N, C-alpha and C positions, 0 to 999 in steps of 0.2 A: 504493500500500500504506500509505504514511504517512497519507494522507487517511482511509482506512478505519479505521485505528487511532484517529485523533483523533476521528472521528465516533462510534466505538464508545464511547470514553471519555466523550464529551459526553453521549451517551444514557444511559450508566450513572450519571453524576452528576446528570442532570436530575431523576430520580425523587425522591431524598431532598431535593434542593433545593426542588422544588415543594411537597413535603409540608411542609417547614419553613415555607415562605411561607404556605401555607393554614392551618397551625396558628396562626401569629402573627396572621394576619388574622381567623381565627375567634375567638381569644381577645380581640382588640381589639373585634370586633363584639359579643361577648357582654358585655364590660364596658360598652360604650356603651349597648346595649339595656337592661341591668340598671339603669344610672343613670337613663335616661329613663323606664323603667317605674316606678321608685320615685318619681320626681318626679310623674308622672301620678297614681299611687295616693295619694300623700301629699296631693295637691290635693283629694282627695275625703274626707279624714279630718277628724276634730275635733282640736283642740289636745291634748286628753287622749290620744288615740290616737297622735299624733305623738311625744309625749314618754314614752309608756309603754314599758317595757323589752320586753314581750312583743308589743306591737302596732305598734312602730315599723317592723318589716319585714313585717308581715302585711297582709292585706286589710282595708279598712274595713268595719265592721259595717253601716253605712248610708251610701249615697252622698250626700255633702254637696254638692249642687249650689249651695247658698247661698254657698259659697266663691267661685264664679265670679261670682255676682251682686254680691257685695261688692267683688270686685276690679274689676269692670266699672264700677260706679257710684261707689264711694267715691273712687277715684283717677283718674277720668275716662279709663279705658282706651279707651273708645270714641272719644273725641276724639283721643287719641294714635294710635290705630290709623288713623283717617282721615288724620291729618297724615302719617304714614309712607307710606300708600298714595299720597297726592298727591305727596309729594316723590320717592318711589322711581319712580313712573310717569313723571313729568316729567323726572327726571334721566336715566333709562334712554333715553327717547325722544331727548333732546338728545344724549346720548353716542353713540347709534347713528348718528344723522344726521351730526353733525359728524365723528365718528371715522371713519365709512365714507368720507366725501368726502375727508378728509385722507389716509387710507390708500390710496385709489384713485389720487390724484395722485402720491403718493410711489412707488407700485408700478408705475404704467403710464407715467409721463412722466419723461424724463431731462432735468434742467436743472442749472444751477450751484447748488450747495448742497444737492442732493437728499440725499446721504448725511449731510451735516452736520445737516440738519433731522431726519432719521430718528434719528441718533445722539442728538440733543437730547431726542427723545421717550423713547428708551431710558434715558438718564441721568435723566430726570425721574422714572421709576419707582423709582430708587434713592435718592431724597431722602426721609429720614424725615419722617413726617407731623408729628412734634412740632416740627420746625424751622419749620414754616409757621404755627404757631398765633399767635404774637405779631404777625408782619407782617399776617396775615389779619385779626386782631382790630382792629388799628389802622386798616387800610384800610377795612374794612367799617363801623367806627365813624364814620370821616370821611364815608363815602358814605351814611350813614343806612340801611344794609342789615342792621343787627343786629336780632334778633327778627323776621326776615323769612324765611318759608319759601322764597320765590323766591331770596333771597340765599344761603340754605343750598344750594339746588339748583344754583346757579352754582358754588359751591365743589366740590360733588360731581362736577359735569361736568369741572371743571378737573383734579382729582386723579385721576380715572378715565381721562382721555384717553391718557396714555402706554401703559397696558396695552392699551387698545382699539386704538390705532393700530398697536402692535407686532404684535398677533395678526392683525388684518385685513389688514395689509400682506402677510403671508405667504399669505393666502388669495387676494388679488387677483393676486399674482405667479404663483400656481399655475394661474390660468385661461388657457387657450390664447389666444394673440393672434389666431388665425384667427377666433374667434367675434366678437371686437370689430371686426375688419376687415370681416367679413360684415355686421354690423349697420350699420356706417358706409356701406357700399356700398348697403344697402337704404334709406338716407335717414335713419337715426337718429343724426344728428350730435350733437345736444345732449341727446338722451334715452337715449343708449347706456348711461349709468351707471345710470339708474333702471330701464330696461326690460330690460337684458341683464346688466350686471355685478353689480348688487346682488342680483338673484335667484340668480345662480350662486354668490355668496358667502354664501348663506343659512346653511350649517352654521357658518361662523365667526361670523356675526352672531348666531345663536342662542346660541352659546357665550358670547360676551362679554356678551350681554344677561343671561343667567342669573347669571354671576359678578358683574356690576356691580349687578344687582338685590339679590343677597344681601349684597354689600358695603355698599351704601347703606342697606339695611334694618337692618343690625346696627351701623352706625357710631354711635359714642358721643362721641368726643373733640371733633370739630368741632361737633357739635350742642350739646354742653355749653358750648362757648366762645361760640357765636353766638346761642343761644336761651336766654332767661331767663324769658320769659313762659310761664306754665303752660298757657295755651290754645293755644300754638304748639309745644309739646314733641312730639317723636317717641316711638316706642315704647321705645327704650333709655332715654331720659330719663324717660319715664313709669314704666318699671319701677323705676328708682332712686327715684323719688318714691313709688311703691307700697311699696318696701322701707322707707322712712322712716316712712310712715303706718302700715303694718301692724306694724312693730316697736313703735311707741309704743302701738298698740292691742292688742299681744300677739296679733295674728291672723296667725300664721305660715303656716297652711294657706291663707289668702287670698293670701299672698305666693307660694306655690307655684302657685296657680291663675293668678296673673299671669305667672309663668314659662311656663306651658303656653300661654297666649294668645299670648305673643311667639314661642314656638318653632314653633307650628303652621304658619304660612305658609312658613317656611324648610324645614321637614321635608316639607311637601306639595310644594314646588318640587323638592326632591331626588328624591322618590319618583316623581313623574310625568315628570321631565325628565332622569333620570340617564342614560338611553340617549343622549339628544341631547348631554349634556355630554361623555361619554366618546367618542362618535363625532366630535363637533366637534374636541376636543382631539387625537384621533388623526389626523384628516385634516390639521389644521394642522401636526402634528409631521412628517408624511410629506411634505407638499408645501411647507412653509414654507421 
């Protein structure tokens, strides 16, 4: 009887609670969409329309595609975009390979120091990035890896490893041991990781790939510290360079066009991969 009363009270309170959550999320989504829509519309306006009282919130009279041409050519956004793609792709590939192998060993093999190593990875994710800037700068300066996209890639791999190992360890632990044993009996001693375990951990691997890609793509502090040559700058540094150039040229609509160029890859990733993100995080939470 007591259980029936408690269930009845929970069901009664679930309706208003869910409505409040949906209202808050709806308001947040509306604010976000309004801000992004205004940035996109402003990127097609003239400077006069941007600073006009009546036209600042309205639609542009004529779509100014020249804003994107100026943002692309004047500040070398094409070069910055290529650098970001190169660094992000290589970083994510190395993070996935190294992180998956480390997580597999920590999850499936018991040895002295196993928990200590896993705890070290978890503690590594709690270290503020700002504390690493000075030691990294001095070390990379001594090694001659400053102004090197490969050196920047190595830093991204190192700082992303704690999160990757932590997430993938839970996925590998959730895989039944019987599948691994069956693969070993079939003769897949040294290829069981690549042919059996890694495909089974695909949801977790996709999740960390997406989050690491977005983190590397939008990273600014480490790139600012290690990269000073303009031809090796990534998109965040290029956007700052664009801001300086366009402000001196009084071309603010070109600056908004640069914002849109930077935002489009991340927005496209969220739109096409949002289901995989939520599914992967849910599976990891339930099985980790």
